[in-house]
C-alpha positions as CSV (number, residue, x, y, z in Angstrom):
1,X,0.0,0.0,0.0
2,X,1.3,3.4,-0.9
3,X,1.6,6.3,1.5
4,X,-1.2,8.8,1.6
5,X,-0.2,12.3,0.2
6,X,2.3,13.8,2.6
7,X,0.7,16.0,5.3
8,X,3.2,18.7,4.5
9,X,3.9,18.7,0.8
10,X,6.6,19.8,-1.6
11,X,5.1,20.4,-5.1
12,X,6.6,20.9,-8.5
13,X,5.4,24.1,-10.1
14,X,6.1,23.9,-13.9
15,X,4.4,26.7,-15.9
16,X,4.7,24.9,-19.2
17,X,6.3,21.9,-20.9
18,X,10.1,22.2,-21.1
19,X,12.0,21.1,-24.2
20,X,13.4,17.6,-23.6
21,X,11.9,17.2,-20.1
22,X,11.4,13.5,-19.4
23,X,9.4,12.1,-16.5
24,X,9.7,8.5,-15.1
25,X,8.1,6.9,-12.0
26,X,8.4,3.7,-10.0
27,X,6.7,2.3,-6.9
28,X,9.1,1.6,-4.0
29,X,9.3,2.1,-0.2
30,X,5.5,2.4,0.0
31,X,5.5,5.5,-2.1
32,X,6.2,6.7,-5.7
33,X,9.7,7.8,-6.7
34,X,10.1,10.0,-9.7
35,X,12.9,11.2,-12.0
36,X,12.4,14.4,-14.0
37,X,15.3,15.0,-16.2
38,X,16.3,16.9,-19.4
39,X,17.9,14.8,-22.1
40,X,17.4,14.8,-25.9
41,X,17.2,11.0,-26.0
42,X,14.0,9.7,-24.3
43,X,15.2,6.1,-24.5
44,X,18.6,6.9,-22.9
45,X,16.9,8.9,-20.2
46,X,14.5,6.1,-19.5
47,X,17.4,3.6,-19.1
48,X,19.1,5.9,-16.7
49,X,16.0,6.3,-14.6
50,X,15.5,2.5,-14.6
51,X,19.0,2.1,-13.2
52,X,18.2,4.6,-10.5
53,X,15.0,2.9,-9.6
54,X,16.8,-0.5,-9.4
55,X,19.1,1.1,-6.8
56,X,16.0,2.1,-4.7
57,X,14.6,-1.4,-4.9
58,X,18.0,-2.8,-3.8
59,X,18.1,-0.4,-0.8
60,X,14.5,-1.3,0.1
61,X,15.6,-5.0,0.5
62,X,18.3,-3.9,3.0
63,X,16.6,-1.0,4.9
64,X,12.9,-1.9,5.3
65,X,11.7,-3.1,8.7
66,X,8.9,-4.8,6.8
67,X,11.3,-7.3,5.1
68,X,11.9,-10.2,7.4
69,X,15.5,-10.8,6.2
70,X,16.5,-7.2,5.7
71,X,19.6,-5.8,7.5
72,X,17.3,-3.6,9.7
73,X,15.1,-6.6,10.7
74,X,18.1,-8.7,11.6
75,X,19.6,-6.0,13.8
76,X,16.3,-5.5,15.5
77,X,16.1,-9.2,16.3
78,X,19.5,-9.3,18.0
79,X,19.7,-10.1,21.7
80,X,22.2,-8.4,24.0
81,X,25.7,-9.4,23.1
82,X,25.0,-10.5,19.6
83,X,26.5,-9.2,16.3
84,X,25.4,-9.2,12.7
85,X,27.0,-8.1,9.5
86,X,25.3,-5.5,7.3
87,X,25.7,-3.9,3.9
88,X,27.8,-0.7,3.4
89,X,24.5,1.1,2.6
90,X,22.9,0.0,5.9
91,X,26.0,0.9,7.8
92,X,26.1,4.3,6.3
93,X,22.4,4.9,7.1
94,X,23.0,3.8,10.7
95,X,26.0,6.1,11.0
96,X,24.0,9.0,9.6
97,X,21.2,8.2,12.0
98,X,23.7,8.2,14.9
99,X,25.1,11.6,13.9
100,X,21.6,13.1,13.6
101,X,20.6,11.6,16.9
102,X,23.5,13.3,18.6
103,X,23.1,16.6,16.7
104,X,19.4,16.9,17.7
105,X,19.8,15.6,21.3
106,X,17.7,12.6,20.6
107,X,14.9,14.4,18.7
108,X,15.7,12.2,15.7
109,X,15.8,8.6,16.8
110,X,15.5,5.7,14.4
111,X,15.0,3.4,17.5
112,X,12.0,5.5,18.7
113,X,13.4,5.5,22.2
114,X,14.4,1.8,22.4
115,X,18.1,2.5,22.7
116,X,20.1,3.6,19.6
117,X,23.1,4.3,21.8
118,X,23.1,0.6,22.7
119,X,24.4,-0.3,19.2
120,X,28.1,-0.5,18.4
121,X,28.8,0.3,14.7
122,X,32.0,-0.9,13.1
123,X,32.3,0.5,9.6
124,X,35.6,-1.4,9.0
125,X,34.1,-4.9,9.5
126,X,30.5,-3.7,8.6
127,X,29.2,-5.2,11.8
128,X,26.6,-4.1,14.3
129,X,26.9,-5.3,17.9
130,X,24.0,-4.9,20.4
131,X,25.0,-4.2,24.0
132,X,21.4,-4.1,25.2
133,X,18.5,-6.1,23.8
134,X,15.2,-4.7,22.7
135,X,16.4,-2.2,20.2
136,X,13.9,-1.7,17.4
137,X,14.9,0.2,14.3
138,X,12.8,2.1,11.8
139,X,14.7,3.9,9.0
140,X,11.5,5.4,7.6
141,X,12.7,8.8,8.7
142,X,15.9,8.7,6.7
143,X,15.6,5.9,4.1
144,X,13.8,7.7,1.3
145,X,16.2,10.6,1.4
146,X,19.1,8.2,1.4
147,X,17.7,6.5,-1.6
148,X,17.2,9.8,-3.5
149,X,20.8,10.6,-2.9
150,X,21.9,7.3,-4.3
151,X,19.6,7.9,-7.3
152,X,21.4,11.1,-8.0
153,X,24.7,9.3,-8.1
154,X,23.4,6.8,-10.7
155,X,22.2,9.7,-12.9
156,X,25.6,11.3,-12.5
157,X,27.2,8.1,-13.8
158,X,24.9,8.3,-16.8
159,X,25.9,11.9,-17.5
160,X,22.5,13.4,-16.7
161,X,23.0,16.7,-14.8
162,X,19.6,18.5,-15.2
163,X,17.2,16.6,-13.1
164,X,14.9,16.6,-10.1
165,X,14.3,13.5,-8.0
166,X,11.8,12.8,-5.3
167,X,10.4,10.0,-3.1
168,X,6.7,10.7,-2.6
169,X,7.4,14.5,-2.8
170,X,8.4,14.4,0.9
171,X,12.1,14.1,-0.1
172,X,13.2,16.2,-3.1
173,X,16.6,16.7,-4.6
174,X,17.0,19.4,-7.2
175,X,20.1,19.2,-9.4
176,X,20.8,21.4,-12.4
177,X,17.5,23.1,-13.6
178,X,16.2,22.8,-17.2
179,X,18.0,25.1,-19.7
180,X,16.9,28.7,-19.5
181,X,15.6,28.3,-15.9
182,X,17.3,29.7,-12.8
183,X,16.1,26.7,-10.7
184,X,13.4,24.1,-10.3
185,X,10.1,25.7,-9.2
186,X,8.8,24.2,-6.0
187,X,5.9,25.0,-3.7
188,X,5.3,24.5,0.0
189,X,1.7,23.6,0.8
190,X,-0.1,23.6,4.1
191,X,-1.2,20.3,5.7
192,X,-4.6,19.2,4.7
193,X,-6.5,18.6,1.4
194,X,-4.7,18.3,-1.9
195,X,-6.0,21.8,-2.9
196,X,-4.5,23.4,0.3
197,X,-3.1,26.9,-0.4
198,X,0.5,27.4,-1.4
199,X,2.4,29.0,1.4
200,X,5.7,29.6,-0.4
201,X,7.1,29.4,-3.9
202,X,10.8,28.5,-4.3
203,X,13.4,28.3,-7.1
204,X,16.0,25.8,-6.2
205,X,19.1,24.1,-7.6
206,X,21.6,21.8,-5.9
207,X,19.4,21.6,-2.8
208,X,17.7,18.8,-1.0
209,X,14.4,19.5,0.6
210,X,12.2,17.4,2.9
211,X,8.7,17.8,4.3
212,X,7.2,16.5,7.5
213,X,3.8,17.2,9.0
214,X,0.6,16.0,10.7
215,X,-2.9,15.8,9.3
216,X,-6.1,16.2,11.2
217,X,-6.3,13.5,13.9
218,X,-2.7,12.5,13.0
219,X,0.3,12.9,15.2
220,X,4.0,12.3,15.5
221,X,5.5,11.1,18.8
222,X,8.5,12.8,20.4
223,X,10.9,9.8,20.9
224,X,12.4,11.5,24.0
225,X,9.1,11.7,25.9
226,X,6.5,9.6,24.0
227,X,4.3,12.7,23.8
228,X,2.4,13.4,20.5
229,X,3.0,16.5,18.4
230,X,0.0,17.8,16.5
231,X,-0.9,20.5,14.0
232,X,2.5,21.3,12.7
233,X,4.4,21.1,9.4
234,X,8.1,21.5,8.7
235,X,10.2,21.9,5.6
236,X,14.0,21.7,5.6
237,X,16.5,22.6,2.8
238,X,20.1,21.4,2.8
239,X,22.8,22.3,0.3
240,X,23.6,19.5,-2.2
241,X,27.1,19.8,-3.6
242,X,27.3,18.9,-7.3
243,X,29.2,15.9,-8.6
244,X,29.5,14.1,-5.3
245,X,30.8,10.9,-6.9
246,X,30.0,7.4,-5.8
247,X,33.1,6.7,-3.9
248,X,32.3,5.7,-0.3
249,X,33.9,7.7,2.5
250,X,36.7,6.0,4.4
251,X,35.8,4.3,7.7
252,X,37.6,7.1,9.6
253,X,35.3,10.1,9.7
254,X,32.1,8.3,8.7
255,X,29.7,9.5,7.7
256,X,30.2,12.1,5.0
257,X,27.1,14.3,5.5
258,X,27.6,16.1,2.2
259,X,27.3,12.8,0.4
260,X,23.7,12.3,1.7
261,X,22.1,15.7,1.8
262,X,18.6,14.4,1.2
263,X,18.9,11.9,4.1
264,X,20.1,14.7,6.3
265,X,17.2,17.0,5.3
266,X,14.7,14.1,5.9
267,X,16.2,13.5,9.4
268,X,16.2,17.2,10.3
269,X,12.6,17.7,9.2
270,X,11.6,14.8,11.4
271,X,13.5,16.2,14.4
272,X,12.2,19.7,13.8
273,X,8.6,18.4,14.2
274,X,9.3,17.8,17.9
275,X,11.9,20.5,18.7
276,X,11.0,24.0,19.9
277,X,11.5,27.0,17.6
278,X,14.5,28.2,19.6
279,X,16.2,24.8,19.2
280,X,15.5,24.7,15.5
281,X,16.9,28.2,15.1
282,X,20.0,27.2,17.0
283,X,20.6,24.1,14.8
284,X,20.1,26.3,11.6
285,X,22.7,28.7,13.0
286,X,25.2,25.9,13.5
287,X,24.7,24.4,10.0
288,X,25.7,26.8,7.1
289,X,23.1,26.7,4.3
290,X,20.4,24.9,6.2
291,X,16.9,26.5,6.1
292,X,13.7,25.6,7.9
293,X,10.1,26.6,7.4
294,X,7.8,26.0,10.4
295,X,4.0,26.1,10.0
296,X,1.8,26.0,13.0
297,X,-0.1,28.0,15.6
298,X,1.2,31.4,16.4
299,X,2.7,31.9,19.9
300,X,-0.2,34.0,21.0
301,X,-2.7,31.4,19.9
302,X,-3.6,33.1,16.7
303,X,-4.0,31.5,13.2
304,X,-1.2,29.3,11.8
305,X,1.8,31.2,10.5
306,X,4.8,30.2,8.4
307,X,8.2,31.0,10.1
308,X,11.3,30.9,8.0
309,X,14.6,30.2,9.9
310,X,17.9,30.4,8.2
311,X,21.5,30.0,9.3
312,X,24.7,31.5,7.7
313,X,25.0,31.1,4.0
314,X,27.0,28.1,2.9
315,X,30.0,28.7,0.5
316,X,28.8,27.9,-3.0
317,X,31.7,27.6,-5.5
318,X,29.7,25.4,-7.9
319,X,26.3,26.9,-8.0
320,X,24.6,25.5,-4.9
321,X,22.6,28.7,-4.3
322,X,20.1,28.8,-1.4
323,X,16.4,28.6,-2.4
324,X,15.0,31.9,-3.7
325,X,11.4,32.9,-2.9
326,X,9.4,33.5,-6.1
327,X,7.0,36.4,-6.2
């Protein structure tokens, strides 16, 4: 079963057909992944998109908690003192999750409070050792973004630079825009019906964006307290350096956050759902180029407002400009 439309959506706002714009889709990870790219040869573009989707399907086999023999399911089944070997992709995801857990003081927790700090990760041997039993992992808050990042590497191998990729429009990676465009036109829409009003229009290139939110009667639980969070939506933008290459980072210094900007954006958008505004602002200040949009009730109890938080501008030698608001 596919996900319902995201409660806080990122939309593509294309005014008219672009010359050579190709669009391909595939079902994976309980949602729809898409590749929009510019290439004169539709057949070649389709082959490149197929290769990217094959990578997503491979990752789903390793990362899904719903697959009985996935890496994640096997780690979750370990008793205290046991060890299992995982793939390089799973190890990288777990290492990213650990960094985001520490960065957000536990607001992003793929163990949902069951003890992520009870796992010992060894990138050299690709093993996970459990010190305390009962750890249950769910990489749903980072897996789609990670898959989008790997899709971008596949397209880079195929020589396709002008592209936009997304996983259910909750994780979006904008690469080079179509010729003649300053950026890919995206919209931020309020939680609710599909015809919900557009809150913001952006023009983006070399940026990863993620959306998280709650619908009516829906809620997200703060893993630190178990308390639900309601009536809030968050969007996060993270710089995405061009031409990242597919070489894996060395074991020392794992993980390379710049290699997985969409996974980082997805993790931060999840964390920002449960963090207070002051904490979100502090994290944005500490991370050059990161932006956040928070939509929810005004402090005085007034109607919902959209708050835009932005840290220092990241260096952009290769065109990774921050999103620009479109009038």
